[in-house]
Backbone atoms as SQL, in Angstrom:
CREATE TABLE atoms (id INTEGER PRIMARY KEY, chain TEXT, resi INTEGER, resn TEXT, atom TEXT, x REAL, y REAL, z REAL);
INSERT INTO atoms VALUES
  (1, 'A', 1, 'MET', 'N', 257.965, -4.671, 145.213),
  (2, 'A', 1, 'MET', 'CA', 257.832, -5.372, 146.478),
  (3, 'A', 1, 'MET', 'C', 257.915, -6.872, 146.218),
  (4, 'A', 2, 'CYS', 'N', 258.628, -7.580, 147.064),
  (5, 'A', 2, 'CYS', 'CA', 258.842, -9.003, 146.861),
  (6, 'A', 2, 'CYS', 'C', 257.922, -9.858, 147.726),
  (7, 'A', 3, 'PHE', 'N', 256.959, -9.210, 148.390),
  (8, 'A', 3, 'PHE', 'CA', 256.041, -9.994, 149.201),
  (9, 'A', 3, 'PHE', 'C', 254.696, -9.288, 149.332),
  (10, 'A', 4, 'GLU', 'N', 253.694, -10.110, 149.612),
  (11, 'A', 4, 'GLU', 'CA', 252.351, -9.612, 149.876),
  (12, 'A', 4, 'GLU', 'C', 251.803, -10.435, 151.031),
  (13, 'A', 5, 'ILE', 'N', 251.282, -9.755, 152.036),
  (14, 'A', 5, 'ILE', 'CA', 250.723, -10.425, 153.209),
  (15, 'A', 5, 'ILE', 'C', 249.259, -10.036, 153.332),
  (16, 'A', 6, 'THR', 'N', 248.401, -11.040, 153.405),
  (17, 'A', 6, 'THR', 'CA', 246.983, -10.784, 153.640),
  (18, 'A', 6, 'THR', 'C', 246.534, -11.610, 154.837),
  (19, 'A', 7, 'ALA', 'N', 245.693, -11.019, 155.655),
  (20, 'A', 7, 'ALA', 'CA', 245.214, -11.705, 156.849),
  (21, 'A', 7, 'ALA', 'C', 243.696, -11.803, 156.807),
  (22, 'A', 8, 'GLY', 'N', 243.217, -13.032, 156.862),
  (23, 'A', 8, 'GLY', 'CA', 241.792, -13.278, 156.989),
  (24, 'A', 8, 'GLY', 'C', 241.480, -13.538, 158.445),
  (25, 'A', 9, 'GLU', 'N', 240.294, -14.028, 158.707),
  (26, 'A', 9, 'GLU', 'CA', 239.915, -14.285, 160.100),
  (27, 'A', 9, 'GLU', 'C', 240.726, -15.408, 160.721),
  (28, 'A', 10, 'GLU', 'N', 241.056, -16.441, 159.937),
  (29, 'A', 10, 'GLU', 'CA', 241.773, -17.579, 160.494),
  (30, 'A', 10, 'GLU', 'C', 243.076, -17.898, 159.776),
  (31, 'A', 11, 'ARG', 'N', 243.333, -17.277, 158.634),
  (32, 'A', 11, 'ARG', 'CA', 244.521, -17.605, 157.852),
  (33, 'A', 11, 'ARG', 'C', 245.281, -16.348, 157.478),
  (34, 'A', 12, 'ILE', 'N', 246.584, -16.451, 157.586),
  (35, 'A', 12, 'ILE', 'CA', 247.481, -15.422, 157.083),
  (36, 'A', 12, 'ILE', 'C', 248.148, -16.006, 155.839),
  (37, 'A', 13, 'THR', 'N', 248.079, -15.281, 154.736),
  (38, 'A', 13, 'THR', 'CA', 248.683, -15.733, 153.493),
  (39, 'A', 13, 'THR', 'C', 249.850, -14.818, 153.152),
  (40, 'A', 14, 'VAL', 'N', 250.993, -15.435, 152.856),
  (41, 'A', 14, 'VAL', 'CA', 252.200, -14.689, 152.510),
  (42, 'A', 14, 'VAL', 'C', 252.656, -15.168, 151.139),
  (43, 'A', 15, 'ILE', 'N', 252.703, -14.255, 150.178),
  (44, 'A', 15, 'ILE', 'CA', 253.167, -14.571, 148.833),
  (45, 'A', 15, 'ILE', 'C', 254.527, -13.906, 148.657),
  (46, 'A', 16, 'LEU', 'N', 255.539, -14.725, 148.396),
  (47, 'A', 16, 'LEU', 'CA', 256.896, -14.226, 148.225),
  (48, 'A', 16, 'LEU', 'C', 257.325, -14.372, 146.771),
  (49, 'A', 17, 'THR', 'N', 258.090, -13.395, 146.283),
  (50, 'A', 17, 'THR', 'CA', 258.598, -13.443, 144.913),
  (51, 'A', 17, 'THR', 'C', 260.031, -12.934, 144.876),
  (52, 'A', 18, 'GLY', 'N', 260.787, -13.404, 143.892),
  (53, 'A', 18, 'GLY', 'CA', 262.139, -12.917, 143.679),
  (54, 'A', 18, 'GLY', 'C', 263.117, -13.410, 144.718),
  (55, 'A', 19, 'ALA', 'N', 264.188, -12.646, 144.918),
  (56, 'A', 19, 'ALA', 'CA', 265.239, -12.978, 145.880),
  (57, 'A', 19, 'ALA', 'C', 264.862, -12.398, 147.243),
  (58, 'A', 20, 'ILE', 'N', 264.938, -13.235, 148.270),
  (59, 'A', 20, 'ILE', 'CA', 264.597, -12.810, 149.629),
  (60, 'A', 20, 'ILE', 'C', 265.891, -12.803, 150.444),
  (61, 'A', 21, 'GLY', 'N', 266.337, -11.604, 150.806),
  (62, 'A', 21, 'GLY', 'CA', 267.561, -11.433, 151.579),
  (63, 'A', 21, 'GLY', 'C', 267.274, -10.762, 152.901),
  (64, 'A', 22, 'VAL', 'N', 268.300, -10.191, 153.498),
  (65, 'A', 22, 'VAL', 'CA', 268.187, -9.567, 154.821),
  (66, 'A', 22, 'VAL', 'C', 267.149, -8.444, 154.815),
  (67, 'A', 23, 'LYS', 'N', 267.236, -7.560, 153.852),
  (68, 'A', 23, 'LYS', 'CA', 266.323, -6.417, 153.796),
  (69, 'A', 23, 'LYS', 'C', 264.871, -6.876, 153.684),
  (70, 'A', 24, 'GLU', 'N', 264.631, -7.823, 152.790),
  (71, 'A', 24, 'GLU', 'CA', 263.264, -8.310, 152.584),
  (72, 'A', 24, 'GLU', 'C', 262.770, -9.085, 153.801),
  (73, 'A', 25, 'ALA', 'N', 263.637, -9.923, 154.378),
  (74, 'A', 25, 'ALA', 'CA', 263.245, -10.699, 155.557),
  (75, 'A', 25, 'ALA', 'C', 262.878, -9.779, 156.719),
  (76, 'A', 26, 'THR', 'N', 263.626, -8.693, 156.883),
  (77, 'A', 26, 'THR', 'CA', 263.327, -7.724, 157.944),
  (78, 'A', 26, 'THR', 'C', 261.971, -7.069, 157.712),
  (79, 'A', 27, 'SER', 'N', 261.687, -6.675, 156.487),
  (80, 'A', 27, 'SER', 'CA', 260.396, -6.053, 156.163),
  (81, 'A', 27, 'SER', 'C', 259.248, -7.024, 156.374),
  (82, 'A', 28, 'ILE', 'N', 259.439, -8.262, 155.953),
  (83, 'A', 28, 'ILE', 'CA', 258.396, -9.286, 156.136),
  (84, 'A', 28, 'ILE', 'C', 258.133, -9.496, 157.620),
  (85, 'A', 29, 'ARG', 'N', 259.207, -9.625, 158.387),
  (86, 'A', 29, 'ARG', 'CA', 259.079, -9.835, 159.835),
  (87, 'A', 29, 'ARG', 'C', 258.301, -8.681, 160.485),
  (88, 'A', 30, 'GLN', 'N', 258.627, -7.439, 160.109),
  (89, 'A', 30, 'GLN', 'CA', 257.967, -6.278, 160.704),
  (90, 'A', 30, 'GLN', 'C', 256.469, -6.262, 160.426),
  (91, 'A', 31, 'GLN', 'N', 256.056, -6.763, 159.284),
  (92, 'A', 31, 'GLN', 'CA', 254.628, -6.784, 158.957),
  (93, 'A', 31, 'GLN', 'C', 253.935, -8.052, 159.435),
  (94, 'A', 32, 'LEU', 'N', 254.650, -9.182, 159.408),
  (95, 'A', 32, 'LEU', 'CA', 254.018, -10.462, 159.708),
  (96, 'A', 32, 'LEU', 'C', 253.872, -10.727, 161.206),
  (97, 'A', 33, 'PHE', 'N', 254.895, -10.426, 162.000),
  (98, 'A', 33, 'PHE', 'CA', 254.854, -10.786, 163.412),
  (99, 'A', 33, 'PHE', 'C', 253.711, -10.136, 164.190),
  (100, 'A', 34, 'PRO', 'N', 253.361, -8.875, 163.942),
  (101, 'A', 34, 'PRO', 'CA', 252.185, -8.335, 164.646),
  (102, 'A', 34, 'PRO', 'C', 250.893, -9.080, 164.292),
  (103, 'A', 35, 'LEU', 'N', 250.777, -9.546, 163.068),
  (104, 'A', 35, 'LEU', 'CA', 249.589, -10.314, 162.662),
  (105, 'A', 35, 'LEU', 'C', 249.545, -11.666, 163.361),
  (106, 'A', 36, 'ILE', 'N', 250.718, -12.272, 163.527),
  (107, 'A', 36, 'ILE', 'CA', 250.787, -13.585, 164.170),
  (108, 'A', 36, 'ILE', 'C', 250.320, -13.498, 165.617),
  (109, 'A', 37, 'GLN', 'N', 250.499, -12.350, 166.239),
  (110, 'A', 37, 'GLN', 'CA', 250.117, -12.197, 167.636),
  (111, 'A', 37, 'GLN', 'C', 248.613, -12.088, 167.831),
  (112, 'A', 38, 'THR', 'N', 247.875, -11.922, 166.734),
  (113, 'A', 38, 'THR', 'CA', 246.415, -11.959, 166.818),
  (114, 'A', 38, 'THR', 'C', 245.977, -13.409, 166.646),
  (115, 'A', 39, 'SER', 'N', 244.708, -13.691, 166.776),
  (116, 'A', 39, 'SER', 'CA', 244.272, -15.084, 166.659),
  (117, 'A', 39, 'SER', 'C', 244.257, -15.507, 165.188),
  (118, 'A', 40, 'PHE', 'N', 244.775, -16.691, 164.931),
  (119, 'A', 40, 'PHE', 'CA', 244.800, -17.248, 163.589),
  (120, 'A', 40, 'PHE', 'C', 244.899, -18.756, 163.702),
  (121, 'A', 41, 'VAL', 'N', 244.539, -19.440, 162.640),
  (122, 'A', 41, 'VAL', 'CA', 244.613, -20.892, 162.624),
  (123, 'A', 41, 'VAL', 'C', 245.854, -21.356, 161.872),
  (124, 'A', 42, 'ASP', 'N', 246.133, -20.729, 160.751),
  (125, 'A', 42, 'ASP', 'CA', 247.311, -21.156, 160.006),
  (126, 'A', 42, 'ASP', 'C', 247.920, -20.032, 159.175),
  (127, 'A', 43, 'ILE', 'N', 249.141, -20.291, 158.747),
  (128, 'A', 43, 'ILE', 'CA', 249.875, -19.375, 157.886),
  (129, 'A', 43, 'ILE', 'C', 250.269, -20.149, 156.645),
  (130, 'A', 44, 'ALA', 'N', 249.982, -19.599, 155.485),
  (131, 'A', 44, 'ALA', 'CA', 250.322, -20.239, 154.216),
  (132, 'A', 44, 'ALA', 'C', 251.320, -19.375, 153.464),
  (133, 'A', 45, 'PHE', 'N', 252.478, -19.942, 153.176),
  (134, 'A', 45, 'PHE', 'CA', 253.499, -19.272, 152.374),
  (135, 'A', 45, 'PHE', 'C', 253.432, -19.814, 150.951),
  (136, 'A', 46, 'HIS', 'N', 253.347, -18.922, 149.990),
  (137, 'A', 46, 'HIS', 'CA', 253.353, -19.292, 148.574),
  (138, 'A', 46, 'HIS', 'C', 254.696, -18.854, 148.006),
  (139, 'A', 47, 'LEU', 'N', 255.490, -19.832, 147.550),
  (140, 'A', 47, 'LEU', 'CA', 256.885, -19.585, 147.213),
  (141, 'A', 47, 'LEU', 'C', 257.219, -19.861, 145.752),
  (142, 'A', 48, 'GLY', 'N', 256.240, -20.057, 144.912),
  (143, 'A', 48, 'GLY', 'CA', 256.463, -20.452, 143.530),
  (144, 'A', 48, 'GLY', 'C', 257.305, -19.496, 142.713),
  (145, 'A', 49, 'GLU', 'N', 257.345, -18.217, 143.083),
  (146, 'A', 49, 'GLU', 'CA', 258.102, -17.221, 142.323),
  (147, 'A', 49, 'GLU', 'C', 259.396, -16.793, 143.010),
  (148, 'A', 50, 'VAL', 'N', 259.789, -17.517, 144.062),
  (149, 'A', 50, 'VAL', 'CA', 261.023, -17.185, 144.765),
  (150, 'A', 50, 'VAL', 'C', 262.209, -17.741, 143.983),
  (151, 'A', 51, 'THR', 'N', 263.211, -16.896, 143.758),
  (152, 'A', 51, 'THR', 'CA', 264.396, -17.316, 143.015),
  (153, 'A', 51, 'THR', 'C', 265.575, -17.637, 143.922),
  (154, 'A', 52, 'GLU', 'N', 265.621, -17.030, 145.120),
  (155, 'A', 52, 'GLU', 'CA', 266.739, -17.247, 146.041),
  (156, 'A', 52, 'GLU', 'C', 266.320, -16.814, 147.441),
  (157, 'A', 53, 'MET', 'N', 266.877, -17.494, 148.446),
  (158, 'A', 53, 'MET', 'CA', 266.669, -17.126, 149.848),
  (159, 'A', 53, 'MET', 'C', 267.998, -17.248, 150.560),
  (160, 'A', 54, 'ASP', 'N', 268.350, -16.216, 151.339),
  (161, 'A', 54, 'ASP', 'CA', 269.565, -16.327, 152.122),
  (162, 'A', 54, 'ASP', 'C', 269.226, -16.832, 153.524),
  (163, 'A', 55, 'SER', 'N', 270.235, -16.917, 154.381),
  (164, 'A', 55, 'SER', 'CA', 270.039, -17.487, 155.715),
  (165, 'A', 55, 'SER', 'C', 269.072, -16.671, 156.569),
  (166, 'A', 56, 'SER', 'N', 268.998, -15.365, 156.348),
  (167, 'A', 56, 'SER', 'CA', 268.059, -14.555, 157.133),
  (168, 'A', 56, 'SER', 'C', 266.616, -14.899, 156.769),
  (169, 'A', 57, 'ALA', 'N', 266.361, -15.173, 155.513),
  (170, 'A', 57, 'ALA', 'CA', 265.012, -15.570, 155.088),
  (171, 'A', 57, 'ALA', 'C', 264.658, -16.949, 155.628),
  (172, 'A', 58, 'LEU', 'N', 265.615, -17.865, 155.583),
  (173, 'A', 58, 'LEU', 'CA', 265.379, -19.199, 156.144),
  (174, 'A', 58, 'LEU', 'C', 265.134, -19.105, 157.646),
  (175, 'A', 59, 'GLY', 'N', 265.900, -18.249, 158.325),
  (176, 'A', 59, 'GLY', 'CA', 265.690, -18.041, 159.760),
  (177, 'A', 59, 'GLY', 'C', 264.315, -17.489, 160.066),
  (178, 'A', 60, 'LEU', 'N', 263.839, -16.600, 159.214),
  (179, 'A', 60, 'LEU', 'CA', 262.494, -16.052, 159.378),
  (180, 'A', 60, 'LEU', 'C', 261.450, -17.169, 159.297),
  (181, 'A', 61, 'LEU', 'N', 261.571, -18.031, 158.304),
  (182, 'A', 61, 'LEU', 'CA', 260.606, -19.123, 158.154),
  (183, 'A', 61, 'LEU', 'C', 260.655, -20.075, 159.344),
  (184, 'A', 62, 'LEU', 'N', 261.854, -20.364, 159.841),
  (185, 'A', 62, 'LEU', 'CA', 261.970, -21.210, 161.035),
  (186, 'A', 62, 'LEU', 'C', 261.329, -20.553, 162.254),
  (187, 'A', 63, 'ALA', 'N', 261.528, -19.247, 162.409),
  (188, 'A', 63, 'ALA', 'CA', 260.923, -18.526, 163.536),
  (189, 'A', 63, 'ALA', 'C', 259.402, -18.554, 163.449),
  (190, 'A', 64, 'VAL', 'N', 258.866, -18.382, 162.243),
  (191, 'A', 64, 'VAL', 'CA', 257.413, -18.428, 162.067),
  (192, 'A', 64, 'VAL', 'C', 256.884, -19.812, 162.428),
  (193, 'A', 65, 'LYS', 'N', 257.600, -20.870, 162.005),
  (194, 'A', 65, 'LYS', 'CA', 257.179, -22.232, 162.365),
  (195, 'A', 65, 'LYS', 'C', 257.146, -22.418, 163.873),
  (196, 'A', 66, 'LYS', 'N', 258.164, -21.906, 164.575),
  (197, 'A', 66, 'LYS', 'CA', 258.220, -22.055, 166.027),
  (198, 'A', 66, 'LYS', 'C', 257.083, -21.291, 166.708),
  (199, 'A', 67, 'ILE', 'N', 256.857, -20.067, 166.278),
  (200, 'A', 67, 'ILE', 'CA', 255.784, -19.266, 166.865),
  (201, 'A', 67, 'ILE', 'C', 254.434, -19.936, 166.621),
  (202, 'A', 68, 'ALA', 'N', 254.210, -20.400, 165.394),
  (203, 'A', 68, 'ALA', 'CA', 252.945, -21.071, 165.083),
  (204, 'A', 68, 'ALA', 'C', 252.765, -22.309, 165.956),
  (205, 'A', 69, 'ASN', 'N', 253.843, -23.050, 166.167),
  (206, 'A', 69, 'ASN', 'CA', 253.780, -24.229, 167.028),
  (207, 'A', 69, 'ASN', 'C', 253.401, -23.829, 168.450),
  (208, 'A', 70, 'ASP', 'N', 253.969, -22.731, 168.939),
  (209, 'A', 70, 'ASP', 'CA', 253.654, -22.240, 170.284),
  (210, 'A', 70, 'ASP', 'C', 252.177, -21.871, 170.418),
  (211, 'A', 71, 'TYR', 'N', 251.558, -21.439, 169.301),
  (212, 'A', 71, 'TYR', 'CA', 250.145, -21.052, 169.300),
  (213, 'A', 71, 'TYR', 'C', 249.242, -22.195, 168.846),
  (214, 'A', 72, 'ASN', 'N', 249.808, -23.412, 168.723),
  (215, 'A', 72, 'ASN', 'CA', 249.056, -24.577, 168.227),
  (216, 'A', 72, 'ASN', 'C', 248.429, -24.310, 166.869),
  (217, 'A', 73, 'SER', 'N', 249.173, -23.634, 166.031),
  (218, 'A', 73, 'SER', 'CA', 248.731, -23.315, 164.680),
  (219, 'A', 73, 'SER', 'C', 249.637, -24.032, 163.687),
  (220, 'A', 74, 'SER', 'N', 249.293, -23.946, 162.414),
  (221, 'A', 74, 'SER', 'CA', 250.094, -24.638, 161.406),
  (222, 'A', 74, 'SER', 'C', 250.665, -23.650, 160.398),
  (223, 'A', 75, 'VAL', 'N', 251.760, -24.072, 159.781),
  (224, 'A', 75, 'VAL', 'CA', 252.393, -23.313, 158.714),
  (225, 'A', 75, 'VAL', 'C', 252.510, -24.255, 157.523),
  (226, 'A', 76, 'SER', 'N', 252.131, -23.763, 156.349),
  (227, 'A', 76, 'SER', 'CA', 252.273, -24.572, 155.140),
  (228, 'A', 76, 'SER', 'C', 253.076, -23.793, 154.106),
  (229, 'A', 77, 'PHE', 'N', 253.802, -24.555, 153.285),
  (230, 'A', 77, 'PHE', 'CA', 254.656, -23.981, 152.248),
  (231, 'A', 77, 'PHE', 'C', 254.206, -24.561, 150.912),
  (232, 'A', 78, 'HIS', 'N', 253.784, -23.686, 150.015),
  (233, 'A', 78, 'HIS', 'CA', 253.231, -24.116, 148.733),
  (234, 'A', 78, 'HIS', 'C', 254.181, -23.761, 147.595),
  (235, 'A', 79, 'ASP', 'N', 254.268, -24.649, 146.629),
  (236, 'A', 79, 'ASP', 'CA', 255.040, -24.420, 145.405),
  (237, 'A', 79, 'ASP', 'C', 256.502, -24.075, 145.683),
  (238, 'A', 80, 'VAL', 'N', 257.124, -24.818, 146.580),
  (239, 'A', 80, 'VAL', 'CA', 258.542, -24.579, 146.891),
  (240, 'A', 80, 'VAL', 'C', 259.371, -24.949, 145.661),
  (241, 'A', 81, 'PRO', 'N', 260.150, -24.017, 145.145),
  (242, 'A', 81, 'PRO', 'CA', 260.982, -24.318, 143.974),
  (243, 'A', 81, 'PRO', 'C', 261.973, -25.451, 144.274),
  (244, 'A', 82, 'ASP', 'N', 262.240, -26.279, 143.274),
  (245, 'A', 82, 'ASP', 'CA', 263.191, -27.376, 143.436),
  (246, 'A', 82, 'ASP', 'C', 264.545, -26.873, 143.912),
  (247, 'A', 83, 'SER', 'N', 264.933, -25.681, 143.474),
  (248, 'A', 83, 'SER', 'CA', 266.234, -25.133, 143.847),
  (249, 'A', 83, 'SER', 'C', 266.338, -24.830, 145.345),
  (250, 'A', 84, 'LEU', 'N', 265.210, -24.709, 146.039),
  (251, 'A', 84, 'LEU', 'CA', 265.208, -24.416, 147.480),
  (252, 'A', 84, 'LEU', 'C', 264.798, -25.613, 148.332),
  (253, 'A', 85, 'ARG', 'N', 264.214, -26.614, 147.718),
  (254, 'A', 85, 'ARG', 'CA', 263.636, -27.740, 148.475),
  (255, 'A', 85, 'ARG', 'C', 264.656, -28.423, 149.399),
  (256, 'A', 86, 'GLU', 'N', 265.852, -28.716, 148.896),
  (257, 'A', 86, 'GLU', 'CA', 266.857, -29.395, 149.717),
  (258, 'A', 86, 'GLU', 'C', 267.295, -28.518, 150.887),
  (259, 'A', 87, 'ARG', 'N', 267.480, -27.239, 150.652),
  (260, 'A', 87, 'ARG', 'CA', 267.863, -26.325, 151.738),
  (261, 'A', 87, 'ARG', 'C', 266.763, -26.269, 152.798),
  (262, 'A', 88, 'PHE', 'N', 265.500, -26.297, 152.379),
  (263, 'A', 88, 'PHE', 'CA', 264.385, -26.312, 153.321),
  (264, 'A', 88, 'PHE', 'C', 264.413, -27.590, 154.163),
  (265, 'A', 89, 'ARG', 'N', 264.750, -28.711, 153.550),
  (266, 'A', 89, 'ARG', 'CA', 264.824, -29.969, 154.301),
  (267, 'A', 89, 'ARG', 'C', 265.982, -29.934, 155.308),
  (268, 'A', 90, 'LEU', 'N', 267.135, -29.460, 154.875),
  (269, 'A', 90, 'LEU', 'CA', 268.309, -29.417, 155.742),
  (270, 'A', 90, 'LEU', 'C', 268.124, -28.516, 156.951),
  (271, 'A', 91, 'THR', 'N', 267.373, -27.441, 156.796),
  (272, 'A', 91, 'THR', 'CA', 267.151, -26.500, 157.902),
  (273, 'A', 91, 'THR', 'C', 265.959, -26.888, 158.767),
  (274, 'A', 92, 'GLY', 'N', 265.192, -27.886, 158.345),
  (275, 'A', 92, 'GLY', 'CA', 264.031, -28.312, 159.118),
  (276, 'A', 92, 'GLY', 'C', 262.759, -27.583, 158.797),
  (277, 'A', 93, 'ILE', 'N', 262.775, -26.764, 157.770),
  (278, 'A', 93, 'ILE', 'CA', 261.560, -26.057, 157.372),
  (279, 'A', 93, 'ILE', 'C', 260.565, -27.044, 156.769),
  (280, 'A', 94, 'LEU', 'N', 261.079, -27.934, 155.914),
  (281, 'A', 94, 'LEU', 'CA', 260.275, -29.029, 155.373),
  (282, 'A', 94, 'LEU', 'C', 260.790, -30.333, 155.940),
  (283, 'A', 95, 'ILE', 'N', 259.889, -31.228, 156.170),
  (284, 'A', 95, 'ILE', 'CA', 260.291, -32.553, 156.699),
  (285, 'A', 95, 'ILE', 'C', 260.181, -33.570, 155.591);
């Protein structure tokens, strides 16, 4: 499995590893979106072990940012690999 999702009372933590493509992004979305619909304060993505992300994974992260914004919540990205940092900036995931 390339991801682990844990939900506390106020924080959802998502740990991603390896290559994240369409299949993985779909699985993450199916597990994460129902949790987002409950009350939470923030979502933390840990990306230190991610080796690659395709456009579907980037789209997932953008969608999570938008949903969190709609709920007045925050999203944070930890340990973003240098190989992905520029792509995150270009897509608006990181500012």
